[in-house]
Backbone as CSV, one residue per row, in Angstrom:
resi,resn,N_x,N_y,N_z,CA_x,CA_y,CA_z,C_x,C_y,C_z
1,MET,120.767,50.397,-83.328,119.868,51.332,-84.235,118.681,51.542,-83.732
2,THR,118.090,50.570,-83.412,116.826,50.279,-82.794,116.407,51.517,-81.695
3,GLY,116.842,51.578,-80.745,116.565,52.540,-79.550,117.256,53.953,-79.968
4,GLY,118.047,53.889,-80.946,118.619,55.330,-81.478,117.393,56.167,-81.928
5,ALA,116.548,55.822,-82.923,115.486,56.591,-83.169,114.779,57.042,-81.878
6,ALA,114.523,56.200,-80.990,113.312,56.758,-80.207,114.292,58.055,-79.098
7,ILE,115.510,57.563,-78.987,116.059,58.258,-78.130,116.332,59.938,-78.575
8,ALA,116.652,59.781,-79.985,117.080,61.168,-80.578,115.398,61.768,-80.680
9,LEU,114.338,60.982,-80.939,113.030,61.671,-80.920,112.691,62.408,-79.764
10,ARG,112.851,61.613,-78.439,112.672,61.933,-77.108,113.664,63.472,-76.993
11,GLY,114.584,63.398,-77.611,115.423,64.544,-77.132,114.812,65.668,-77.934
12,ARG,114.574,65.385,-79.406,114.040,66.506,-80.036,112.852,67.265,-79.575
13,ALA,111.922,66.088,-79.055,110.640,66.625,-78.678,110.824,67.628,-77.047
14,LEU,111.632,67.044,-76.396,111.963,67.670,-75.062,112.660,69.263,-75.401
15,GLU,113.495,68.931,-76.383,114.069,70.619,-76.668,113.152,71.501,-77.159
16,LEU,112.022,71.261,-78.086,110.755,71.787,-78.943,109.986,72.042,-77.474
17,LEU,109.564,71.219,-76.918,108.595,71.865,-75.815,109.219,72.515,-74.665
18,ALA,110.334,72.559,-74.510,111.145,73.495,-73.538,111.405,74.629,-74.136
19,ASN,111.224,75.039,-75.231,111.802,76.188,-76.068,110.579,76.810,-76.336
20,ASP,109.381,76.357,-76.269,107.805,77.089,-76.439,107.572,77.694,-75.386
21,ASP,108.039,79.037,-75.563,107.546,79.971,-74.550,106.174,80.098,-74.000
22,ALA,105.201,80.085,-74.876,103.681,80.050,-74.239,103.494,78.824,-73.647
23,LEU,104.274,77.746,-73.868,104.007,76.471,-73.083,104.820,76.514,-71.677
24,THR,105.717,76.867,-71.823,106.651,77.102,-70.669,106.106,77.997,-69.510
25,GLY,104.978,78.932,-70.132,104.636,79.959,-69.219,103.277,79.566,-68.380
26,MET,102.852,78.311,-69.074,101.627,77.680,-68.566,101.760,76.499,-67.618
27,VAL,103.099,75.867,-67.824,103.063,74.711,-66.685,104.496,74.972,-65.812
28,HIS,104.633,74.119,-64.801,105.571,74.287,-64.005,106.854,73.423,-64.586
29,GLY,106.933,72.692,-65.645,107.824,71.848,-65.896,107.760,70.663,-67.039
30,ILE,108.623,70.658,-67.945,108.640,69.727,-69.012,109.542,68.741,-68.579
31,PHE,109.523,67.408,-68.799,110.422,66.293,-68.096,110.373,65.088,-69.126
32,ASP,111.551,64.596,-69.105,111.582,63.384,-70.003,111.531,62.042,-68.772
33,GLY,109.980,61.725,-69.108,109.809,60.469,-68.011,109.142,61.150,-66.861
34,THR,108.657,60.419,-66.012,107.789,60.828,-64.989,108.736,61.256,-63.796
35,PRO,108.716,62.534,-63.343,109.423,63.334,-62.369,109.229,62.780,-60.824
36,PRO,110.249,62.661,-60.108,109.984,62.330,-58.832,109.173,63.115,-58.160
37,ARG,109.221,64.341,-58.364,108.192,65.366,-57.667,108.141,66.455,-58.810
38,ALA,106.864,66.896,-58.677,106.716,68.000,-59.386,105.047,68.515,-59.032
39,SER,104.958,69.667,-59.190,103.535,70.081,-59.023,103.015,70.534,-60.263
40,ALA,101.589,69.994,-60.343,100.866,70.510,-61.755,100.438,71.707,-61.879
41,PRO,100.421,72.091,-62.925,100.397,71.265,-64.233,101.853,71.332,-64.782
42,TYR,102.228,70.000,-65.434,103.591,69.883,-65.966,103.311,68.760,-67.177
43,VAL,104.319,68.737,-68.122,104.092,67.735,-69.270,105.156,66.758,-69.074
44,THR,105.096,65.407,-69.400,105.806,64.480,-69.582,106.259,63.872,-70.532
45,ILE,107.319,63.496,-71.089,107.615,62.670,-72.619,107.649,61.218,-71.948
46,GLY,106.439,60.489,-72.263,106.245,59.108,-71.630,106.893,58.213,-72.452
47,ALA,106.222,56.802,-72.698,106.697,55.752,-73.403,106.901,55.932,-74.689
48,THR,107.761,55.240,-75.309,107.837,55.241,-76.649,107.675,53.883,-77.217
49,GLU,107.357,53.485,-78.581,107.056,52.324,-79.152,107.335,52.276,-80.506
50,GLY,108.462,51.539,-81.034,108.995,51.587,-82.425,108.816,50.408,-83.388
51,SER,108.840,50.485,-84.272,108.793,49.573,-85.205,109.423,49.721,-86.661
52,ASP,109.819,48.642,-87.393,110.504,49.262,-88.733,109.860,49.749,-89.606
53,TRP,110.115,50.586,-90.170,109.653,51.465,-91.268,110.785,51.989,-92.154
54,GLY,110.488,52.133,-93.287,111.654,52.877,-93.962,111.438,52.854,-95.587
55,THR,112.381,53.391,-96.554,112.204,53.201,-97.941,112.852,52.094,-98.426
56,LYS,112.933,52.077,-99.822,113.556,50.930,-100.579,115.168,51.056,-100.165
57,ASP,115.654,52.585,-100.202,117.087,52.625,-99.833,117.313,53.039,-98.736
58,ARG,116.425,53.216,-97.709,116.973,53.988,-96.513,116.346,53.461,-95.353
59,ALA,116.855,53.156,-94.273,116.440,52.423,-93.066,115.784,53.440,-92.319
60,GLY,114.630,52.999,-91.743,113.781,53.866,-90.793,113.137,53.329,-89.820
61,ARG,112.496,53.919,-89.251,111.550,53.434,-87.854,110.293,54.568,-87.782
62,GLU,109.188,53.606,-87.280,108.062,54.483,-87.114,108.116,54.220,-85.343
63,ILE,108.081,55.436,-85.012,107.790,55.540,-83.266,106.824,56.349,-82.834
64,ARG,106.091,55.599,-81.542,104.911,56.386,-81.252,105.382,56.957,-79.917
65,LEU,105.007,58.148,-79.830,105.649,58.805,-78.624,104.439,59.337,-77.818
66,THR,104.540,59.054,-76.464,103.302,59.444,-75.627,103.780,60.990,-75.008
67,LEU,103.141,61.871,-75.223,103.218,63.349,-74.353,101.858,63.355,-73.550
68,THR,102.258,63.679,-72.304,101.110,63.551,-71.287,101.226,65.098,-70.549
69,LEU,99.973,65.525,-70.476,99.970,66.795,-69.583,99.199,66.488,-68.413
70,ILE,99.471,66.919,-67.407,99.247,66.562,-66.000,98.611,67.677,-65.403
71,GLY,97.311,67.996,-64.983,96.881,68.954,-64.380,95.904,69.048,-62.978
72,ILE,95.734,69.951,-62.488,94.789,69.773,-61.574,93.810,70.826,-61.395
73,GLY,92.363,70.739,-60.938,91.500,71.668,-60.963,90.744,71.579,-62.689
74,SER,90.046,72.812,-62.632,89.410,73.021,-64.131,90.467,72.624,-65.280
75,ALA,89.643,71.742,-66.361,90.281,71.416,-67.559,89.716,71.930,-68.645
76,ALA,88.544,72.799,-68.253,87.892,73.424,-69.575,88.453,74.281,-70.440
77,ASP,89.659,75.296,-69.814,90.360,76.081,-70.514,91.670,75.559,-70.833
78,ASP,91.944,74.543,-71.519,93.048,74.003,-71.503,94.011,74.131,-72.619
79,LYS,94.471,75.524,-72.537,95.274,75.974,-73.432,96.806,75.290,-73.505
80,ALA,97.258,74.710,-72.478,98.523,74.109,-72.456,98.297,72.789,-73.554
81,ALA,97.534,72.153,-73.195,97.401,71.142,-74.161,97.175,71.411,-75.736
82,GLY,96.713,72.689,-75.897,96.608,73.143,-77.234,98.086,73.548,-77.862
83,ARG,98.922,73.661,-76.868,100.387,74.382,-77.033,101.049,72.934,-77.483
84,VAL,100.828,71.909,-76.720,101.689,70.997,-76.900,101.398,69.950,-78.371
85,GLU,99.962,70.213,-78.754,99.667,69.685,-79.981,100.178,70.355,-81.138
86,ALA,100.325,71.923,-80.845,100.817,72.625,-82.029,102.382,72.456,-82.129
87,VAL,103.226,71.921,-80.942,104.506,71.630,-81.116,104.668,70.158,-81.955
88,VAL,103.847,69.448,-81.883,103.801,68.036,-82.698,104.122,68.443,-84.102
89,ALA,103.517,69.233,-84.761,104.140,69.517,-86.396,105.567,69.979,-86.357
90,SER,106.035,70.495,-85.274,107.272,70.998,-85.686,108.350,69.947,-85.517
91,LEU,108.127,68.566,-85.032,108.758,67.686,-84.652,109.626,66.950,-85.857
92,ARG,109.133,67.544,-87.184,109.844,67.199,-88.324,111.331,67.930,-88.591
93,GLY,112.264,67.247,-89.067,113.248,67.816,-88.955,114.317,66.793,-88.410
94,PRO,115.815,67.255,-88.441,116.803,66.597,-87.825,116.572,66.305,-86.271
95,ALA,116.992,65.130,-86.045,116.882,64.492,-84.580,118.135,63.441,-84.497
96,GLY,119.450,64.153,-84.193,120.614,63.202,-84.062,120.981,62.838,-85.329
97,ALA,121.007,61.348,-85.494,121.325,60.374,-86.665,120.088,60.279,-87.443
98,TRP,119.182,60.917,-86.987,117.902,60.663,-87.896,117.194,61.777,-88.337
99,THR,116.152,61.688,-89.329,115.561,62.766,-89.834,114.000,62.578,-89.630
100,VAL,113.182,63.046,-88.756,111.809,62.929,-88.763,111.000,63.557,-89.961
101,VAL,110.612,62.745,-90.668,109.853,62.936,-91.827,108.534,63.234,-91.825
102,GLY,107.721,62.754,-90.684,106.443,62.576,-90.646,106.212,62.693,-89.096
103,ALA,105.192,63.538,-88.782,104.859,63.865,-87.216,103.351,63.783,-87.264
104,ARG,102.787,63.036,-86.719,100.862,63.111,-86.546,100.445,62.642,-85.326
105,THR,99.545,63.537,-84.704,98.846,63.161,-83.577,97.883,62.056,-84.090
106,ILE,97.811,61.014,-83.474,97.112,59.629,-83.608,96.046,59.337,-82.763
107,ARG,96.139,59.963,-81.403,95.043,59.464,-80.569,95.407,60.706,-79.373
108,THR,94.421,60.779,-78.769,94.208,61.861,-77.609,93.267,61.143,-76.729
109,ARG,93.810,61.052,-75.308,92.960,60.392,-74.274,93.007,61.477,-73.088
110,PHE,91.731,61.845,-72.484,91.669,62.547,-71.672,91.002,61.904,-70.116
111,SER,91.639,61.848,-68.886,90.870,61.208,-67.968,90.983,61.930,-66.498
112,PHE,90.093,61.899,-65.686,90.146,62.462,-64.388,90.739,61.682,-63.198
113,ALA,91.323,62.113,-62.459,91.673,61.355,-61.201,90.969,61.851,-60.109
114,ARG,90.998,60.889,-58.896,90.258,60.946,-57.720,90.438,62.268,-56.969
115,ASP,91.823,62.467,-57.253,92.323,63.770,-56.248,92.091,65.045,-56.787
116,GLY,91.204,65.202,-57.837,91.027,66.304,-58.828,91.629,66.785,-59.632
117,GLY,92.530,65.748,-59.917,93.545,66.083,-61.168,93.147,65.599,-62.382
118,TRP,94.023,65.509,-63.585,93.476,65.116,-64.648,94.612,64.760,-65.668
119,ARG,94.610,64.095,-66.599,95.659,63.727,-67.762,95.279,63.741,-69.007
120,HIS,95.826,64.393,-69.818,95.547,64.365,-71.027,96.791,63.971,-71.861
121,GLU,96.521,62.669,-72.555,97.717,62.331,-73.055,97.503,62.225,-74.943
122,ILE,98.774,62.597,-75.059,98.776,62.681,-76.748,99.652,61.856,-77.266
123,ILE,99.117,60.899,-78.254,100.017,60.061,-78.604,100.339,60.537,-80.251
124,VAL,101.544,60.284,-80.396,102.287,60.978,-81.867,102.673,60.034,-82.514
125,ARG,102.466,59.894,-83.718,103.182,58.860,-84.791,104.232,59.549,-85.538
126,CYS,105.573,59.314,-85.196,106.663,59.928,-85.996,107.377,58.799,-86.902
127,ARG,107.576,59.301,-88.120,108.368,58.276,-88.994,109.454,59.131,-89.205
128,CYS,110.582,58.095,-88.918,112.185,58.601,-89.080,112.681,57.678,-90.103
129,LEU,113.938,58.369,-90.695,114.968,57.986,-91.491,116.162,58.182,-91.052
130,ALA,116.877,57.112,-91.418,118.213,57.356,-90.793,118.939,58.438,-91.695
131,ALA,119.619,59.283,-91.171,120.380,60.477,-91.926,121.649,59.565,-92.614
């Protein structure tokens, strides 16, 4: 039961991001985990961290999901990160044997790399109840 919510949430996030036409027009790919080869810009669904959460009568999990946009060059007009953040709100709903009842961006981090690249990480807190 512990890993089930995280796996279901990753699948829902991957589906929603891949079906966002505006985002897929801006990046070369959307990957579950770090791809062995990919050219920037691309989006990865990274680490998940879970803890117990629920109600009196329903089991649940709180999952923190990392979404990362990898880019190169100027990040001044980063519309792709805006699209990733817009998808976060639509994470609510059914996800396998779970229901995502809350999804909220709790932290963002931006950093530059030596090779002229950059990373924009978005940490999302999702609260899931067993269906």
